[in-house]
N, C-alpha and C positions, 0 to 999 in steps of 0.2 A: 500568477507565477507558479510553476511546478516545483515542488519541494520533495526531497527524499532524505530520510534518515539513514544511518549506517545499518548494514545488514547484521544485526545482533540478535534478532528474534529467531530462536531455534524451533525446528519442527522436522522430525524424521531425518535426522542427520544432515540437514541443510540449514542455512541461515537465510533470513529474509529481512528486507527493508520495507518501509512503508512509502508509497508514492502518492502524493496528494496535490491538490491545487488549492490555493487560497483565493482563487477568482471564481471558478465554477466547476461543476461536474462535467459540463460539456468540454471545457479545456482539458480536464484530466482524462476523459475518455478518448479525446483526439490524440493526446500525447501517448497514452498507453497503447492505443491502436497502432500508431506509427512505430512504436517499439516492437510490436508483435505480441504484447501481452493478451492472453485470452480473456474474454468477458468474465469468465468464472473466477478470475483473480480479483475481481472487484468486491469489496466488502462494505458497502454502504457509504463510506466516505474516503476510502483508500484502496489502492491496489497492493497486494502482497508482491514484492519484487524479489526474485531469487538473487542471492549474492552474486552469481555469475553474470547477472544483467546490470549490476550497479554501475559499472564504468560506462556502459552503453547509455544508460539513462542520464548520467552526468554529462557525457559528451554531447548528448542531444539537447542539453540545456537545463536539466533539473538542477536546482540549487541545493547542495548538501547542507542540512541543518541538524541540530541536536533534536532528539525526540520531543523534548519539552517545548522547544520552539515550534516544531511542527504542529503539535496539538494547540498551542497558543494561537498560532496563525489560523488554523482551521476554525477554532472557536470565534475569533475576531471576525472572520468572514461569514459566520453563521452556517458553516458547512459541516461542523462536527456532528456526527450522528451519535446519539446517546446509546450506550450499550443496553441491550434488552436481555431478558433472561433467555438462556439457551436451552433448547430441548435436551433432554438426557441423551447421552450417546449410548449406542448399543455396543455390546462387547464386540471388539474387532474393528470398530469404526475409529478412524484416526483423528478426526477433527483438525487435520493439517490444512495449511493454506492450499488453495486449489490452483496451483501453477504447475504446468507440465514441463 
């Protein structure tokens, strides 16, 4: 099943949601591709979904859930990617989600 939390994660004046699958990454990639999300929006176990795309994702069948439920379901499915240390950002780099 495709899950989406509310777009509450801020970056560069925009809000983002997380789009995940509790079945497989193949299911997630197919759903994201059908929505038109670019591959660069994928971050190991989720896609960053801009707030203006949220209604479209829900209309396409994504199940809205609370962020804790989203992570719980990812872990239960064995699809949660553990955070790794991030490389230091250079001055001027944004570190923002990669969605156009």
